[in-house]
PDB file of the backbone (N, CA, C, O) and the ligand in Angstrom, with CONECT records:
HET     ZN  A 101       1
ATOM      1  N   MET A   1      -9.869 -54.775  27.110  1.00  0.00           N
ATOM      2  CA  MET A   1     -10.779 -53.715  26.670  1.00  0.00           C
ATOM      3  C   MET A   1     -10.101 -52.353  26.756  1.00  0.00           C
ATOM      4  O   MET A   1      -9.527 -51.977  27.778  1.00  0.00           O
ATOM      5  N   THR A   2     -10.188 -51.655  25.683  1.00  0.00           N
ATOM      6  CA  THR A   2      -9.624 -50.296  25.720  1.00  0.00           C
ATOM      7  C   THR A   2     -10.704 -49.297  26.129  1.00  0.00           C
ATOM      8  O   THR A   2     -11.890 -49.426  25.825  1.00  0.00           O
ATOM      9  N   LYS A   3     -10.225 -48.344  26.803  1.00  0.00           N
ATOM     10  CA  LYS A   3     -11.173 -47.301  27.230  1.00  0.00           C
ATOM     11  C   LYS A   3     -11.683 -46.533  26.024  1.00  0.00           C
ATOM     12  O   LYS A   3     -10.935 -46.214  25.101  1.00  0.00           O
ATOM     13  N   LYS A   4     -12.929 -46.256  26.057  1.00  0.00           N
ATOM     14  CA  LYS A   4     -13.520 -45.472  24.974  1.00  0.00           C
ATOM     15  C   LYS A   4     -12.938 -44.055  25.001  1.00  0.00           C
ATOM     16  O   LYS A   4     -12.819 -43.436  26.059  1.00  0.00           O
ATOM     17  N   ALA A   5     -12.586 -43.570  23.839  1.00  0.00           N
ATOM     18  CA  ALA A   5     -12.016 -42.221  23.763  1.00  0.00           C
ATOM     19  C   ALA A   5     -13.022 -41.196  24.290  1.00  0.00           C
ATOM     20  O   ALA A   5     -14.230 -41.290  24.069  1.00  0.00           O
ATOM     21  N   ALA A   6     -12.476 -40.243  24.976  1.00  0.00           N
ATOM     22  CA  ALA A   6     -13.347 -39.197  25.527  1.00  0.00           C
ATOM     23  C   ALA A   6     -14.052 -38.460  24.398  1.00  0.00           C
ATOM     24  O   ALA A   6     -13.458 -38.125  23.372  1.00  0.00           O
ATOM     25  N   LYS A   7     -15.285 -38.230  24.615  1.00  0.00           N
ATOM     26  CA  LYS A   7     -16.058 -37.507  23.597  1.00  0.00           C
ATOM     27  C   LYS A   7     -15.580 -36.062  23.524  1.00  0.00           C
ATOM     28  O   LYS A   7     -15.234 -35.461  24.541  1.00  0.00           O
ATOM     29  N   PRO A   8     -15.563 -35.516  22.321  1.00  0.00           N
ATOM     30  CA  PRO A   8     -15.195 -34.098  22.227  1.00  0.00           C
ATOM     31  C   PRO A   8     -16.262 -33.267  22.943  1.00  0.00           C
ATOM     32  O   PRO A   8     -17.433 -33.644  22.985  1.00  0.00           O
ATOM     33  N   PRO A   9     -15.844 -32.145  23.497  1.00  0.00           N
ATOM     34  CA  PRO A   9     -16.834 -31.326  24.210  1.00  0.00           C
ATOM     35  C   PRO A   9     -17.951 -30.905  23.274  1.00  0.00           C
ATOM     36  O   PRO A   9     -17.739 -30.603  22.100  1.00  0.00           O
ATOM     37  N   LYS A  10     -19.123 -30.898  23.827  1.00  0.00           N
ATOM     38  CA  LYS A  10     -20.281 -30.498  23.022  1.00  0.00           C
ATOM     39  C   LYS A  10     -20.101 -29.075  22.531  1.00  0.00           C
ATOM     40  O   LYS A  10     -19.589 -28.202  23.232  1.00  0.00           O
ATOM     41  N   LYS A  11     -20.534 -28.881  21.319  1.00  0.00           N
ATOM     42  CA  LYS A  11     -20.453 -27.545  20.745  1.00  0.00           C
ATOM     43  C   LYS A  11     -21.328 -26.602  21.567  1.00  0.00           C
ATOM     44  O   LYS A  11     -22.488 -26.879  21.868  1.00  0.00           O
ATOM     45  N   LYS A  12     -20.723 -25.497  21.907  1.00  0.00           N
ATOM     46  CA  LYS A  12     -21.467 -24.536  22.730  1.00  0.00           C
ATOM     47  C   LYS A  12     -22.556 -23.888  21.896  1.00  0.00           C
ATOM     48  O   LYS A  12     -22.307 -23.372  20.807  1.00  0.00           O
ATOM     49  N   THR A  13     -23.749 -23.925  22.421  1.00  0.00           N
ATOM     50  CA  THR A  13     -24.821 -23.243  21.710  1.00  0.00           C
ATOM     51  C   THR A  13     -24.837 -21.779  22.130  1.00  0.00           C
ATOM     52  O   THR A  13     -24.432 -21.429  23.239  1.00  0.00           O
ATOM     53  N   ARG A  14     -25.297 -20.959  21.249  1.00  0.00           N
ATOM     54  CA  ARG A  14     -25.340 -19.524  21.518  1.00  0.00           C
ATOM     55  C   ARG A  14     -26.330 -19.251  22.640  1.00  0.00           C
ATOM     56  O   ARG A  14     -27.444 -19.775  22.659  1.00  0.00           O
ATOM     57  N   ASN A  15     -25.900 -18.434  23.550  1.00  0.00           N
ATOM     58  CA  ASN A  15     -26.782 -18.018  24.629  1.00  0.00           C
ATOM     59  C   ASN A  15     -27.876 -17.124  24.053  1.00  0.00           C
ATOM     60  O   ASN A  15     -27.600 -16.062  23.495  1.00  0.00           O
ATOM     61  N   LYS A  16     -29.112 -17.568  24.198  1.00  0.00           N
ATOM     62  CA  LYS A  16     -30.194 -16.797  23.600  1.00  0.00           C
ATOM     63  C   LYS A  16     -30.476 -15.513  24.365  1.00  0.00           C
ATOM     64  O   LYS A  16     -30.968 -14.537  23.798  1.00  0.00           O
ATOM     65  N   MET A  17     -30.161 -15.521  25.656  1.00  0.00           N
ATOM     66  CA  MET A  17     -30.322 -14.289  26.418  1.00  0.00           C
ATOM     67  C   MET A  17     -29.068 -13.468  26.209  1.00  0.00           C
ATOM     68  O   MET A  17     -28.017 -13.782  26.768  1.00  0.00           O
ATOM     69  N   ARG A  18     -29.168 -12.440  25.426  1.00  0.00           N
ATOM     70  CA  ARG A  18     -27.985 -11.636  25.108  1.00  0.00           C
ATOM     71  C   ARG A  18     -27.745 -10.635  26.214  1.00  0.00           C
ATOM     72  O   ARG A  18     -28.575  -9.765  26.478  1.00  0.00           O
ATOM     73  N   THR A  19     -26.596 -10.768  26.858  1.00  0.00           N
ATOM     74  CA  THR A  19     -26.266  -9.854  27.947  1.00  0.00           C
ATOM     75  C   THR A  19     -25.157  -8.903  27.508  1.00  0.00           C
ATOM     76  O   THR A  19     -24.317  -9.243  26.674  1.00  0.00           O
ATOM     77  N   PHE A  20     -25.174  -7.733  28.074  1.00  0.00           N
ATOM     78  CA  PHE A  20     -24.175  -6.708  27.770  1.00  0.00           C
ATOM     79  C   PHE A  20     -23.717  -6.081  29.077  1.00  0.00           C
ATOM     80  O   PHE A  20     -24.488  -5.976  30.032  1.00  0.00           O
ATOM     81  N   GLU A  21     -22.453  -5.663  29.111  1.00  0.00           N
ATOM     82  CA  GLU A  21     -21.890  -5.079  30.332  1.00  0.00           C
ATOM     83  C   GLU A  21     -22.638  -3.817  30.751  1.00  0.00           C
ATOM     84  O   GLU A  21     -22.777  -3.530  31.940  1.00  0.00           O
ATOM     85  N   ASN A  22     -23.113  -3.075  29.770  1.00  0.00           N
ATOM     86  CA  ASN A  22     -23.877  -1.864  30.058  1.00  0.00           C
ATOM     87  C   ASN A  22     -24.950  -1.666  29.000  1.00  0.00           C
ATOM     88  O   ASN A  22     -24.836  -2.163  27.880  1.00  0.00           O
ATOM     89  N   GLY A  23     -25.968  -0.953  29.360  1.00  0.00           N
ATOM     90  CA  GLY A  23     -27.037  -0.679  28.411  1.00  0.00           C
ATOM     91  C   GLY A  23     -26.581   0.294  27.339  1.00  0.00           C
ATOM     92  O   GLY A  23     -25.600   1.018  27.511  1.00  0.00           O
ATOM     93  N   ASN A  24     -27.298   0.299  26.247  1.00  0.00           N
ATOM     94  CA  ASN A  24     -27.031   1.256  25.178  1.00  0.00           C
ATOM     95  C   ASN A  24     -28.279   2.131  25.078  1.00  0.00           C
ATOM     96  O   ASN A  24     -29.006   2.114  24.085  1.00  0.00           O
ATOM     97  N   TRP A  25     -28.494   2.891  26.145  1.00  0.00           N
ATOM     98  CA  TRP A  25     -29.758   3.607  26.302  1.00  0.00           C
ATOM     99  C   TRP A  25     -29.961   4.689  25.254  1.00  0.00           C
ATOM    100  O   TRP A  25     -31.085   4.953  24.828  1.00  0.00           O
ATOM    101  N   ASP A  26     -28.860   5.316  24.840  1.00  0.00           N
ATOM    102  CA  ASP A  26     -28.987   6.396  23.853  1.00  0.00           C
ATOM    103  C   ASP A  26     -29.387   5.867  22.486  1.00  0.00           C
ATOM    104  O   ASP A  26     -30.167   6.489  21.765  1.00  0.00           O
ATOM    105  N   LYS A  27     -28.837   4.701  22.142  1.00  0.00           N
ATOM    106  CA  LYS A  27     -29.091   4.139  20.814  1.00  0.00           C
ATOM    107  C   LYS A  27     -30.576   3.897  20.584  1.00  0.00           C
ATOM    108  O   LYS A  27     -31.091   4.077  19.480  1.00  0.00           O
ATOM    109  N   TYR A  28     -31.251   3.483  21.652  1.00  0.00           N
ATOM    110  CA  TYR A  28     -32.658   3.127  21.492  1.00  0.00           C
ATOM    111  C   TYR A  28     -33.600   4.262  21.861  1.00  0.00           C
ATOM    112  O   TYR A  28     -34.821   4.107  21.845  1.00  0.00           O
ATOM    113  N   ALA A  29     -33.003   5.420  22.199  1.00  0.00           N
ATOM    114  CA  ALA A  29     -33.842   6.554  22.582  1.00  0.00           C
ATOM    115  C   ALA A  29     -34.686   6.995  21.394  1.00  0.00           C
ATOM    116  O   ALA A  29     -34.232   6.990  20.249  1.00  0.00           O
ATOM    117  N   LYS A  30     -35.908   7.370  21.688  1.00  0.00           N
ATOM    118  CA  LYS A  30     -36.798   7.838  20.634  1.00  0.00           C
ATOM    119  C   LYS A  30     -36.997   9.333  20.821  1.00  0.00           C
ATOM    120  O   LYS A  30     -37.694   9.778  21.734  1.00  0.00           O
ATOM    121  N   GLY A  31     -36.374  10.091  19.941  1.00  0.00           N
ATOM    122  CA  GLY A  31     -36.442  11.539  20.064  1.00  0.00           C
ATOM    123  C   GLY A  31     -35.756  11.986  21.341  1.00  0.00           C
ATOM    124  O   GLY A  31     -34.614  11.608  21.603  1.00  0.00           O
ATOM    125  N   ASP A  32     -36.452  12.792  22.138  1.00  0.00           N
ATOM    126  CA  ASP A  32     -35.875  13.265  23.407  1.00  0.00           C
ATOM    127  C   ASP A  32     -36.063  12.235  24.515  1.00  0.00           C
ATOM    128  O   ASP A  32     -35.427  12.297  25.567  1.00  0.00           O
ATOM    129  N   LYS A  33     -36.946  11.298  24.246  1.00  0.00           N
ATOM    130  CA  LYS A  33     -37.286  10.329  25.296  1.00  0.00           C
ATOM    131  C   LYS A  33     -36.226   9.245  25.393  1.00  0.00           C
ATOM    132  O   LYS A  33     -36.063   8.440  24.476  1.00  0.00           O
ATOM    133  N   LYS A  34     -35.507   9.229  26.506  1.00  0.00           N
ATOM    134  CA  LYS A  34     -34.500   8.197  26.726  1.00  0.00           C
ATOM    135  C   LYS A  34     -35.185   6.890  27.091  1.00  0.00           C
ATOM    136  O   LYS A  34     -36.224   6.874  27.750  1.00  0.00           O
ATOM    137  N   THR A  35     -34.587   5.811  26.653  1.00  0.00           N
ATOM    138  CA  THR A  35     -35.153   4.529  27.043  1.00  0.00           C
ATOM    139  C   THR A  35     -34.678   4.189  28.451  1.00  0.00           C
ATOM    140  O   THR A  35     -33.575   4.558  28.856  1.00  0.00           O
ATOM    141  N   VAL A  36     -35.510   3.494  29.172  1.00  0.00           N
ATOM    142  CA  VAL A  36     -35.182   3.076  30.532  1.00  0.00           C
ATOM    143  C   VAL A  36     -35.560   1.609  30.706  1.00  0.00           C
ATOM    144  O   VAL A  36     -36.343   1.049  29.938  1.00  0.00           O
ATOM    145  N   CYS A  37     -34.999   1.030  31.701  1.00  0.00           N
ATOM    146  CA  CYS A  37     -35.340  -0.338  32.069  1.00  0.00           C
ATOM    147  C   CYS A  37     -36.814  -0.353  32.493  1.00  0.00           C
ATOM    148  O   CYS A  37     -37.217   0.456  33.329  1.00  0.00           O
ATOM    149  N   PRO A  38     -37.617  -1.254  31.934  1.00  0.00           N
ATOM    150  CA  PRO A  38     -39.049  -1.239  32.261  1.00  0.00           C
ATOM    151  C   PRO A  38     -39.350  -1.645  33.701  1.00  0.00           C
ATOM    152  O   PRO A  38     -40.478  -1.480  34.166  1.00  0.00           O
ATOM    153  N   ILE A  39     -38.372  -2.164  34.398  1.00  0.00           N
ATOM    154  CA  ILE A  39     -38.621  -2.612  35.776  1.00  0.00           C
ATOM    155  C   ILE A  39     -38.310  -1.492  36.771  1.00  0.00           C
ATOM    156  O   ILE A  39     -39.164  -1.134  37.582  1.00  0.00           O
ATOM    157  N   CYS A  40     -37.094  -0.936  36.716  1.00  0.00           N
ATOM    158  CA  CYS A  40     -36.719   0.106  37.689  1.00  0.00           C
ATOM    159  C   CYS A  40     -36.955   1.502  37.135  1.00  0.00           C
ATOM    160  O   CYS A  40     -36.829   2.486  37.863  1.00  0.00           O
ATOM    161  N   LYS A  41     -37.296   1.598  35.856  1.00  0.00           N
ATOM    162  CA  LYS A  41     -37.591   2.872  35.183  1.00  0.00           C
ATOM    163  C   LYS A  41     -36.401   3.837  35.183  1.00  0.00           C
ATOM    164  O   LYS A  41     -36.588   5.052  35.117  1.00  0.00           O
ATOM    165  N   THR A  42     -35.177   3.297  35.257  1.00  0.00           N
ATOM    166  CA  THR A  42     -33.985   4.133  35.153  1.00  0.00           C
ATOM    167  C   THR A  42     -33.087   3.550  34.057  1.00  0.00           C
ATOM    168  O   THR A  42     -33.341   2.467  33.531  1.00  0.00           O
ATOM    169  N   ASN A  43     -32.032   4.299  33.733  1.00  0.00           N
ATOM    170  CA  ASN A  43     -31.019   3.746  32.826  1.00  0.00           C
ATOM    171  C   ASN A  43     -29.661   3.804  33.515  1.00  0.00           C
ATOM    172  O   ASN A  43     -28.643   4.137  32.908  1.00  0.00           O
ATOM    173  N   LYS A  44     -29.682   3.467  34.802  1.00  0.00           N
ATOM    174  CA  LYS A  44     -28.431   3.437  35.570  1.00  0.00           C
ATOM    175  C   LYS A  44     -27.480   2.409  34.965  1.00  0.00           C
ATOM    176  O   LYS A  44     -27.913   1.456  34.316  1.00  0.00           O
ATOM    177  N   PRO A  45     -26.149   2.616  35.188  1.00  0.00           N
ATOM    178  CA  PRO A  45     -25.191   1.671  34.627  1.00  0.00           C
ATOM    179  C   PRO A  45     -25.347   0.282  35.230  1.00  0.00           C
ATOM    180  O   PRO A  45     -25.813   0.135  36.360  1.00  0.00           O
ATOM    181  N   GLY A  46     -24.956  -0.726  34.476  1.00  0.00           N
ATOM    182  CA  GLY A  46     -25.038  -2.108  34.945  1.00  0.00           C
ATOM    183  C   GLY A  46     -25.354  -3.038  33.801  1.00  0.00           C
ATOM    184  O   GLY A  46     -25.774  -2.606  32.727  1.00  0.00           O
ATOM    185  N   LYS A  47     -25.150  -4.322  34.040  1.00  0.00           N
ATOM    186  CA  LYS A  47     -25.405  -5.328  33.008  1.00  0.00           C
ATOM    187  C   LYS A  47     -26.867  -5.317  32.587  1.00  0.00           C
ATOM    188  O   LYS A  47     -27.770  -5.173  33.411  1.00  0.00           O
ATOM    189  N   VAL A  48     -27.078  -5.471  31.289  1.00  0.00           N
ATOM    190  CA  VAL A  48     -28.443  -5.549  30.772  1.00  0.00           C
ATOM    191  C   VAL A  48     -28.596  -6.792  29.910  1.00  0.00           C
ATOM    192  O   VAL A  48     -27.621  -7.329  29.384  1.00  0.00           O
ATOM    193  N   VAL A  49     -29.833  -7.236  29.778  1.00  0.00           N
ATOM    194  CA  VAL A  49     -30.162  -8.312  28.855  1.00  0.00           C
ATOM    195  C   VAL A  49     -31.187  -7.774  27.879  1.00  0.00           C
ATOM    196  O   VAL A  49     -31.981  -6.894  28.209  1.00  0.00           O
ATOM    197  N   LEU A  50     -31.158  -8.316  26.672  1.00  0.00           N
ATOM    198  CA  LEU A  50     -32.146  -7.926  25.673  1.00  0.00           C
ATOM    199  C   LEU A  50     -33.283  -8.940  25.724  1.00  0.00           C
ATOM    200  O   LEU A  50     -33.081 -10.125  25.460  1.00  0.00           O
ATOM    201  N   ILE A  51     -34.457  -8.475  26.058  1.00  0.00           N
ATOM    202  CA  ILE A  51     -35.629  -9.348  26.136  1.00  0.00           C
ATOM    203  C   ILE A  51     -36.476  -9.107  24.885  1.00  0.00           C
ATOM    204  O   ILE A  51     -36.972  -8.001  24.676  1.00  0.00           O
ATOM    205  N   PRO A  52     -36.642 -10.149  24.047  1.00  0.00           N
ATOM    206  CA  PRO A  52     -37.450  -9.991  22.839  1.00  0.00           C
ATOM    207  C   PRO A  52     -38.894  -9.626  23.183  1.00  0.00           C
ATOM    208  O   PRO A  52     -39.447 -10.080  24.184  1.00  0.00           O
ATOM    209  N   ILE A  53     -39.484  -8.802  22.333  1.00  0.00           N
ATOM    210  CA  ILE A  53     -40.847  -8.325  22.564  1.00  0.00           C
ATOM    211  C   ILE A  53     -41.825  -9.192  21.774  1.00  0.00           C
ATOM    212  O   ILE A  53     -41.707  -9.344  20.558  1.00  0.00           O
ATOM    213  N   VAL A  54     -42.788  -9.751  22.495  1.00  0.00           N
ATOM    214  CA  VAL A  54     -43.803 -10.606  21.885  1.00  0.00           C
ATOM    215  C   VAL A  54     -44.523  -9.832  20.782  1.00  0.00           C
ATOM    216  O   VAL A  54     -44.908  -8.677  20.964  1.00  0.00           O
ATOM    217  N   GLY A  55     -44.697 -10.488  19.640  1.00  0.00           N
ATOM    218  CA  GLY A  55     -45.446  -9.878  18.551  1.00  0.00           C
ATOM    219  C   GLY A  55     -44.583  -9.094  17.577  1.00  0.00           C
ATOM    220  O   GLY A  55     -45.102  -8.504  16.629  1.00  0.00           O
ATOM    221  N   THR A  56     -43.253  -9.078  17.799  1.00  0.00           N
ATOM    222  CA  THR A  56     -42.390  -8.311  16.894  1.00  0.00           C
ATOM    223  C   THR A  56     -41.490  -9.211  16.057  1.00  0.00           C
ATOM    224  O   THR A  56     -40.586  -8.729  15.373  1.00  0.00           O
ATOM    225  N   GLN A  57     -41.737 -10.523  16.111  1.00  0.00           N
ATOM    226  CA  GLN A  57     -40.881 -11.449  15.366  1.00  0.00           C
ATOM    227  C   GLN A  57     -41.034 -11.253  13.864  1.00  0.00           C
ATOM    228  O   GLN A  57     -42.137 -11.132  13.331  1.00  0.00           O
ATOM    229  N   GLU A  58     -39.868 -11.228  13.200  1.00  0.00           N
ATOM    230  CA  GLU A  58     -39.866 -11.081  11.747  1.00  0.00           C
ATOM    231  C   GLU A  58     -38.539 -11.595  11.219  1.00  0.00           C
ATOM    232  O   GLU A  58     -37.478 -11.117  11.621  1.00  0.00           O
ATOM    233  N   ASP A  59     -38.594 -12.566  10.320  1.00  0.00           N
ATOM    234  CA  ASP A  59     -37.391 -13.151   9.718  1.00  0.00           C
ATOM    235  C   ASP A  59     -36.360 -13.576  10.769  1.00  0.00           C
ATOM    236  O   ASP A  59     -35.171 -13.288  10.630  1.00  0.00           O
ATOM    237  N   GLY A  60     -36.810 -14.244  11.790  1.00  0.00           N
ATOM    238  CA  GLY A  60     -35.895 -14.744  12.814  1.00  0.00           C
ATOM    239  C   GLY A  60     -35.361 -13.688  13.751  1.00  0.00           C
ATOM    240  O   GLY A  60     -34.518 -13.978  14.600  1.00  0.00           O
ATOM    241  N   ASN A  61     -35.839 -12.470  13.610  1.00  0.00           N
ATOM    242  CA  ASN A  61     -35.423 -11.394  14.503  1.00  0.00           C
ATOM    243  C   ASN A  61     -36.634 -10.844  15.243  1.00  0.00           C
ATOM    244  O   ASN A  61     -37.781 -11.091  14.871  1.00  0.00           O
ATOM    245  N   ALA A  62     -36.355 -10.109  16.275  1.00  0.00           N
ATOM    246  CA  ALA A  62     -37.436  -9.471  17.018  1.00  0.00           C
ATOM    247  C   ALA A  62     -36.909  -8.208  17.656  1.00  0.00           C
ATOM    248  O   ALA A  62     -35.721  -8.091  17.957  1.00  0.00           O
ATOM    249  N   GLN A  63     -37.812  -7.262  17.857  1.00  0.00           N
ATOM    250  CA  GLN A  63     -37.426  -6.086  18.626  1.00  0.00           C
ATOM    251  C   GLN A  63     -37.218  -6.540  20.065  1.00  0.00           C
ATOM    252  O   GLN A  63     -37.793  -7.533  20.511  1.00  0.00           O
ATOM    253  N   ALA A  64     -36.387  -5.794  20.778  1.00  0.00           N
ATOM    254  CA  ALA A  64     -36.100  -6.199  22.147  1.00  0.00           C
ATOM    255  C   ALA A  64     -36.028  -4.986  23.059  1.00  0.00           C
ATOM    256  O   ALA A  64     -35.808  -3.859  22.616  1.00  0.00           O
ATOM    257  N   GLU A  65     -36.216  -5.245  24.320  1.00  0.00           N
ATOM    258  CA  GLU A  65     -36.172  -4.201  25.341  1.00  0.00           C
ATOM    259  C   GLU A  65     -34.964  -4.467  26.233  1.00  0.00           C
ATOM    260  O   GLU A  65     -34.692  -5.610  26.599  1.00  0.00           O
ATOM    261  N   GLN A  66     -34.247  -3.410  26.578  1.00  0.00           N
ATOM    262  CA  GLN A  66     -33.117  -3.563  27.487  1.00  0.00           C
ATOM    263  C   GLN A  66     -33.636  -3.621  28.918  1.00  0.00           C
ATOM    264  O   GLN A  66     -34.438  -2.790  29.343  1.00  0.00           O
ATOM    265  N   VAL A  67     -33.166  -4.603  29.634  1.00  0.00           N
ATOM    266  CA  VAL A  67     -33.581  -4.773  31.029  1.00  0.00           C
ATOM    267  C   VAL A  67     -32.331  -5.047  31.861  1.00  0.00           C
ATOM    268  O   VAL A  67     -31.488  -5.855  31.472  1.00  0.00           O
ATOM    269  N   HIS A  68     -32.212  -4.370  33.011  1.00  0.00           N
ATOM    270  CA  HIS A  68     -31.067  -4.641  33.891  1.00  0.00           C
ATOM    271  C   HIS A  68     -31.124  -6.088  34.370  1.00  0.00           C
ATOM    272  O   HIS A  68     -32.178  -6.581  34.774  1.00  0.00           O
ATOM    273  N   LEU A  69     -30.004  -6.745  34.322  1.00  0.00           N
ATOM    274  CA  LEU A  69     -29.929  -8.122  34.801  1.00  0.00           C
ATOM    275  C   LEU A  69     -30.329  -8.189  36.277  1.00  0.00           C
ATOM    276  O   LEU A  69     -31.018  -9.117  36.701  1.00  0.00           O
ATOM    277  N   ASP A  70     -29.890  -7.199  37.051  1.00  0.00           N
ATOM    278  CA  ASP A  70     -30.201  -7.183  38.485  1.00  0.00           C
ATOM    279  C   ASP A  70     -31.678  -6.945  38.774  1.00  0.00           C
ATOM    280  O   ASP A  70     -32.153  -7.251  39.868  1.00  0.00           O
ATOM    281  N   CYS A  71     -32.393  -6.412  37.822  1.00  0.00           N
ATOM    282  CA  CYS A  71     -33.820  -6.132  38.035  1.00  0.00           C
ATOM    283  C   CYS A  71     -34.686  -7.357  37.754  1.00  0.00           C
ATOM    284  O   CYS A  71     -35.847  -7.406  38.160  1.00  0.00           O
ATOM    285  N   LEU A  72     -34.130  -8.333  37.067  1.00  0.00           N
ATOM    286  CA  LEU A  72     -34.920  -9.517  36.732  1.00  0.00           C
ATOM    287  C   LEU A  72     -35.167 -10.368  37.970  1.00  0.00           C
ATOM    288  O   LEU A  72     -34.260 -10.627  38.761  1.00  0.00           O
ATOM    289  N   ASP A  73     -36.410 -10.794  38.116  1.00  0.00           N
ATOM    290  CA  ASP A  73     -36.803 -11.643  39.234  1.00  0.00           C
ATOM    291  C   ASP A  73     -37.941 -12.555  38.741  1.00  0.00           C
ATOM    292  O   ASP A  73     -39.075 -12.470  39.211  1.00  0.00           O
ATOM    293  N   PRO A  74     -37.605 -13.422  37.787  1.00  0.00           N
ATOM    294  CA  PRO A  74     -38.662 -14.206  37.141  1.00  0.00           C
ATOM    295  C   PRO A  74     -39.226 -15.328  38.027  1.00  0.00           C
ATOM    296  O   PRO A  74     -38.556 -15.841  38.923  1.00  0.00           O
ATOM    297  N   TRP A  75     -40.465 -15.680  37.743  1.00  0.00           N
ATOM    298  CA  TRP A  75     -41.171 -16.762  38.418  1.00  0.00           C
ATOM    299  C   TRP A  75     -41.614 -17.777  37.384  1.00  0.00           C
ATOM    300  O   TRP A  75     -41.867 -17.450  36.225  1.00  0.00           O
ATOM    301  N   PHE A  76     -41.701 -19.018  37.837  1.00  0.00           N
ATOM    302  CA  PHE A  76     -42.126 -20.109  36.964  1.00  0.00           C
ATOM    303  C   PHE A  76     -43.547 -20.498  37.322  1.00  0.00           C
ATOM    304  O   PHE A  76     -43.822 -20.953  38.433  1.00  0.00           O
ATOM    305  N   ASP A  77     -44.441 -20.313  36.370  1.00  0.00           N
ATOM    306  CA  ASP A  77     -45.817 -20.740  36.524  1.00  0.00           C
ATOM    307  C   ASP A  77     -45.898 -22.131  35.897  1.00  0.00           C
ATOM    308  O   ASP A  77     -46.063 -22.267  34.685  1.00  0.00           O
ATOM    309  N   LYS A  78     -45.782 -23.160  36.734  1.00  0.00           N
ATOM    310  CA  LYS A  78     -45.718 -24.533  36.218  1.00  0.00           C
ATOM    311  C   LYS A  78     -46.998 -24.929  35.499  1.00  0.00           C
ATOM    312  O   LYS A  78     -46.957 -25.630  34.488  1.00  0.00           O
ATOM    313  N   GLN A  79     -48.117 -24.487  36.013  1.00  0.00           N
ATOM    314  CA  GLN A  79     -49.398 -24.870  35.439  1.00  0.00           C
ATOM    315  C   GLN A  79     -49.543 -24.378  34.004  1.00  0.00           C
ATOM    316  O   GLN A  79     -49.992 -25.120  33.130  1.00  0.00           O
ATOM    317  N   ASN A  80     -49.166 -23.134  33.765  1.00  0.00           N
ATOM    318  CA  ASN A  80     -49.325 -22.553  32.431  1.00  0.00           C
ATOM    319  C   ASN A  80     -48.061 -22.602  31.588  1.00  0.00           C
ATOM    320  O   ASN A  80     -48.045 -22.125  30.454  1.00  0.00           O
ATOM    321  N   ARG A  81     -46.979 -23.190  32.156  1.00  0.00           N
ATOM    322  CA  ARG A  81     -45.707 -23.304  31.444  1.00  0.00           C
ATOM    323  C   ARG A  81     -45.200 -21.937  30.994  1.00  0.00           C
ATOM    324  O   ARG A  81     -44.875 -21.736  29.824  1.00  0.00           O
ATOM    325  N   PHE A  82     -45.138 -21.006  31.934  1.00  0.00           N
ATOM    326  CA  PHE A  82     -44.672 -19.652  31.676  1.00  0.00           C
ATOM    327  C   PHE A  82     -43.594 -19.292  32.675  1.00  0.00           C
ATOM    328  O   PHE A  82     -43.706 -19.624  33.855  1.00  0.00           O
ATOM    329  N   ILE A  83     -42.549 -18.616  32.217  1.00  0.00           N
ATOM    330  CA  ILE A  83     -41.623 -17.955  33.126  1.00  0.00           C
ATOM    331  C   ILE A  83     -41.879 -16.479  32.926  1.00  0.00           C
ATOM    332  O   ILE A  83     -41.812 -15.984  31.801  1.00  0.00           O
ATOM    333  N   TYR A  84     -42.170 -15.770  33.996  1.00  0.00           N
ATOM    334  CA  TYR A  84     -42.599 -14.393  33.821  1.00  0.00           C
ATOM    335  C   TYR A  84     -42.175 -13.526  34.995  1.00  0.00           C
ATOM    336  O   TYR A  84     -41.728 -14.005  36.037  1.00  0.00           O
ATOM    337  N   GLN A  85     -42.336 -12.239  34.777  1.00  0.00           N
ATOM    338  CA  GLN A  85     -42.152 -11.267  35.848  1.00  0.00           C
ATOM    339  C   GLN A  85     -43.177 -10.171  35.614  1.00  0.00           C
ATOM    340  O   GLN A  85     -43.145  -9.497  34.584  1.00  0.00           O
ATOM    341  N   LYS A  86     -44.057  -9.994  36.535  1.00  0.00           N
ATOM    342  CA  LYS A  86     -45.072  -8.968  36.381  1.00  0.00           C
ATOM    343  C   LYS A  86     -44.466  -7.605  36.714  1.00  0.00           C
ATOM    344  O   LYS A  86     -43.796  -7.441  37.734  1.00  0.00           O
ATOM    345  N   LEU A  87     -44.713  -6.634  35.838  1.00  0.00           N
ATOM    346  CA  LEU A  87     -44.155  -5.295  36.044  1.00  0.00           C
ATOM    347  C   LEU A  87     -45.230  -4.359  36.563  1.00  0.00           C
ATOM    348  O   LEU A  87     -46.412  -4.485  36.241  1.00  0.00           O
ATOM    349  N   LYS A  88     -44.777  -3.410  37.386  1.00  0.00           N
ATOM    350  CA  LYS A  88     -45.735  -2.420  37.923  1.00  0.00           C
ATOM    351  C   LYS A  88     -45.985  -1.341  36.910  1.00  0.00           C
ATOM    352  O   LYS A  88     -46.758  -0.419  37.168  1.00  0.00           O
TER     353      LYS A  88
HETATM  354 ZN    ZN A 101     -33.604  -1.808  35.957  1.00  0.00          ZN2+
END
């Protein structure tokens, strides 16, 4: 019996959580109002993730909010099948 050839590595799927080394706070600023992380309410340097905003989906795209990776502290609600983080 010959050994079965090793399977080629699975094609990497795109990470849906888009992370960036730093936020692009100026790009998303509206007028004089700078955008800030909705959790810590600052735009301090650090890795950010783009979190799609519910209700903004259009043609496979959605508006998104920049959130510091370090600020994320999600919880899993098993009963309702939700992963969430309540913001103050
Ligand atoms: Zn933050």
